[in-house]
Each structure stands twice: as C-alpha cells, then as structure tokens.
N, C-alpha and C positions, 0 to 999 in steps of 0.2 A: 791420166784418166781416172784412176782410183781416187786421187786427191780431189779432182773436180767433183766426183760423185759425193765424196764426203762433205765438201763445202755445200753442195746443194742440199744434202740431207741435213746438215747443220742449220741452214737457213729455214728449212721446213720446220724443224724442231723449235727454232727460235720463234718463228711466227706463231706456231701453235701454243707455245708456252706463254707468250705475251697475251694471246687471245684468251687463254685459260686462267690468267691472273697468277701464273706461277713465276717464281724468281728464276732467272736464267743468266748464266755467265758466258762471256765471250772473252777469250784470251788471245792476244796477238803479241808475240815476243814476250817482253816482261810486263806488259800492260794488260790489266783485266778491266772489263766493263761489266757491271752486274745490273741487270734490269729488275726492278722490284714491282711486281704486279702489273696492272693494266694501265696505270697512269704514267705520265712522263716523269719518272722518278728513278734515277740511276746513280750508282756509285762508280767512281773511277779510282782504281788502284794503280798508281804510277809504277809500282814494283810488286810483282806477285809474291816475292819472297818476304814482303813486309805486310803488316796488318793495317797500315794507315790508308785512308781513302778520303776523297772529297765526294760528298753526295749533293746532287742538285735535284730538288723536288719542286717541280712546277705545280703550284697549288691552285691558282685561279686567274681568270681573265675578267675584267670588268671595265665598262665605260665609265669615265670620270669627267666631270665638268671643269670649268676653269678655276673653281674653288677647291678642286680635288675631292668633290663629293661624288659618291656612287650614283649613277643613273639607274633608277629602279627598273627592273625587268631586262636590263642589258648587261647581264653578267653570267658567268659560269663559276659558281662559288667553290665547287669541288671537282677538280679534274679527275680525282680518284674514282668518283662515282658517275662521271659523265659518259661512260661507255664509248670511248673513242674507237675508231677503226685503226687497226695496226697492220702495217705491211713491212716486210723486210726482204733484203736481197743482196746479191753481189753485183757490182758494176765495174766497168773499166772506163777511166776518163780518157780524153783525147790524147793525153801524153803517155798513155799506157799504164797509169797508176791503177792498181786493183784495190778495191775497198769494199766494205760492207756498210749498209745503211739500215736504219730502223726509222720508220715514219709513223707519227701519230696524226690522224686527221679527225678533227672535231667539228661537228655541225651543231652550233649552239641551239638552233631552233628545235632540235630533238630533245632538249632539256625542258622539263616541266618548269614553267614560270618564266621562260625567256620570251620576250615580246619584241616584235619588229617595230611597233609604233612608239611614239613618244608621249602619249597621253599620260597626264599625271606628273610629268617631270617639268620643273621650271626650266630645265635646259632645253626644252622643246620649243622655246619661243622663236628660235631660228631653225625650225625643223627642216631636216634634210630627207628624212624617211617618211613616206606617206603612211598614214595609219593602216596597219596590216597585222595579221596574225602569223604571217609566214615570211621567211627570208632565206636567201641563199648564202648567208654568212658562213664562212669556213675559216678555221684556224689550223695551220699545219706546223708541227714541230718535227724536224728531221735531225737525227744524229748520224754522223759519218765517222767510221773508225776502221782500224785494221789496215791503214795505208801501207803499201809495201815499198814506197819510195817518197821522197820529198815532192810536193806538188803545190799547185795554186788553185784557188777557186775564184770565179768571177764575183765581184761585188761592186756594182756600178759600171757604167760604160767605159770599157778599156781600162778597168782597174781590177786588181786582184788582192786576195789575202793569201798568205803562205801558210802551209801546214807541213810539219816535218813527218818523215817516215815513222810509222807507228803512232801517229798523232790522232787526235779527235777534233771534231768540229760539229757545231750544231747551228741551225738557223730557224728563224720564225717567219712564217708567211701568214698573212690574213687578207681576206677579200670580202667585198660586199657587206662589211659590217654596217648596220643601220644607225650610224651616228646621228644623234639628235641635234648637234650643233657643230658648226665648222671649227670651233675652238676646243671641242672635246677631244680626249685622248683615250687610248685603250691601255688600261693598266694591266700589267702582267707581273705576277709575283712568283719568286723562286726562293725557296728556303735553302740555306746552305748549312750542311751538317758535316761533322767529321766523326772519326771513330768513336763508337759508343753512343751514337745519336746525339752527340753534344753540339751545341750551337757553334758555328765557325766564328772564330775571333779574327776578323780581318783588319789589316792596316790598309788605309785608303790613300791613294795618291793620284795625280793626273799626269798622263803621258804627254809628250810634246805635241801629239796630234789631237789632244783634247779628250782622248779615251780615259775613262775611269778605270783605275787599276786596283784590284783587291788582292792583297797578298795574304794567303791563308796558311798558317802553320798546320800541318797535318799530323805531326808527331813523327817519330822515327827519323828525325833530322831532315824532314821533307817539307817543302813549301810549294804551294800552288799560287801562281799569279794569274788572275783572271782579268782579261781586258774587255771592257764593255764600250763599244763605239758610241759616240754621242750623236749619231745620225743614222737614218734609214733611207732607203730608196723606194720608189714606186714599183720597182721590179728588180730582178737580179742584175740586169744590165741597164738599170735606170739612170736618169740624169738629174732628177730632182732630189737635192740633198735636204732631207727633212729632219728637224731636230728631235732628238730622243733624250728624255730626262732620266737620270739614274740616281736612285737614293738607296741608302742602306740603313736598316734599323735593327736593333736588338731588343727583344722583349719576350717575356714568358718562356725563357729557355731556348729561344731560337733566333737566328739571324735571317733576315729576309731582305732580298734585293727587290726593289720595285722599278720596273721600266715603265715609262710613260711614252707609249708608242703613238706616233702621229696619226691624225685623220688625214688620209691621202687625197681628199677631195681637191680638184675635180676627178682625180683618178679613183679607182675602186679597189686597188690592191696596194699592199705594202710589203717590203722585204727587209728583214733585219738580220744581220750576220755579224754578231758583235764580239765573239769571245775567242781569245787565244790564251791558252794556259801553259805555263812553263813550270815543271816540277823539278826541283833540284835536291838531290840527296847528298848531304855533306857528311864527312867522316867525323869521328870523335876527336876531341882535342884540336879542332880547327884544321885537321889535315883532310884533304879531299879523298873521299872513299869511292866516289863515283858520281857521275852526272847523268841524269836522264831527262830528256826534254819531251814534253807532251803538248801538242798545240791543238787548239780548237778555235772555231769561229761560230757565232750565233747570232740568242734569244734570245733564242728563244725565246726567250723569252720572256717576269718578275725577276725580278731579280731583286729590294728589301727596305726604317722609320725614324729613329732618333737622330741619326747622322745624315745630313742632306749633302749629296754630292754635287748638286747643281746650284 
C-alpha cells in the first residue's frame, strides 16, 4: 500500500516537473531515464553506476515533398518551444507487466505560423487538404519504461515487438496531418548525443528484416544498438505496411536521424514503433564484466544528413 502510494506520488511529481520544464529522473533497477525540460528530450543511462548515457532529442516535424523540400507552413520547427501537453502514469498490461509511461501530445495548429491549407506551395498541385486555417492534426510521442518483466507490445495485426524487463520503448503516432500531396512525407528529426553533449558517432548496418541499426559507443565500455524499422502501419494493429525512410547525418557538432514517415492516405492515422536498443557493458582487457540489456521500440520519431541509409 505504501509502495503504491509512493508510485502515485512519483507520477504526480513527474507530470508536474515535465509541465514546469524541470529536469526529472526516473530510476528502475540499474537503468535511469532523465527527462530534460518540456520537449521530448531524454537521456538513458544503461547503468546508474556509470556516467555514460544516450540522449534522444526530438527536434522537429515537417512535411516534405518528393524532392525532400519543406512544405511551407506545415512544420513545427522547435518542439522545445511548441508547448506540448504532457501526461504520465503507471499501467499494467494484459500479461501483468507493470510499467510507467510519459506521453507528449502536440497540436501543430496551436503553433504560430502553422497552416492547414496548401496555398503558396508547389506541392499543393495535388491538394489533399481544403484551404483552411484550422486542423485537427495531432502528433503523439510516448515513452514506456520501468517494465518489471519481459513483455511484448502489438505492432501490426497479430504481430508484436519484444521488450525485456527493465527496458524502454517509444512510439510515434500522428493523425489528420493536412498533407498537400499524396507523395509527401512527414519528416521527423531526432538528435543523438552522448556524454558531454557530444554528437553520437554511430556505425550503421542493416538487419535481416530490413531495419536500420545504429551502434552508438557511449563510453564506459558500453554500446547502444538502435533499431529503426523501415515500415509503419495505419494503426497499432494495422495491416497496411507503409515504407519509412531512415537517414543519418553528422554536421555542426551533432548527429541527426531523419525519419521520412508516410502519408497514410486514404487513412488519416499512422503508427510507428521502430526502436529496440541493446546496451552491453564489457570488461577491461576483453573479459566480460557484465551485460545489461535495454530494449525499446518507437519514433518517434527524426531520427538524422550526410550518410543515407535508404
């Protein structure tokens, strides 16, 4: 009873801190998640006894045409200043897994300069959205962590992704985005940083299922492998397999992953659950000092310019 009350109090404090733009830590076992301010910007410490971490900073969403040019008025250039709504809580999955979630909900139309119509854009020749100054467009980024046992999450009809005990997962959902062309995509950028706010130096490979894998050395003999699926669905239990482009670029002292998320027309919603991360701590001199696994599924959402993964 006392433990439950403490968990509830912790969630209240977490939600309040996020809303107030304070940094807040959550620790489960040997894993720490640190939320930085009010934007979807967080650090994952695979081992609290070490100072190394991987930071994911979701920076912006923007509609892009088939030439990868930004569609004017159809972007949120700074999530840090977009004033999203934050919610947090504890939940129990159907298999009995207990976990904590933090969810950011963004309504782009609340941002000054965002437009629902396609006037002034060459991409609007095959207009899908009627000229309007309002839209119900919504973007949601959710992070799940603190899992107390191994579990699975649905991703596609009768399909799942696995997440280990103590693991993390995030996903990106968007709906009613006023795309100006059936071939346009929603670009989502995520900066990858490591200890000292340094740009992550990732090695890139392709998994057997087509996922792009970024192996990021974190220091302290620890490496995070981030898996970005190359497809999204029209819903969590969807059946339409829609292509997702993933690219990585390093410039100006940062590494950025860019996701090119699909226009789900004729559907109005899309769901992307891309990432599973495994962090391994190796001992000195090649002897194993310990292994810790952290799993996540997503985004979210950008993920980064010079090295094209597609």
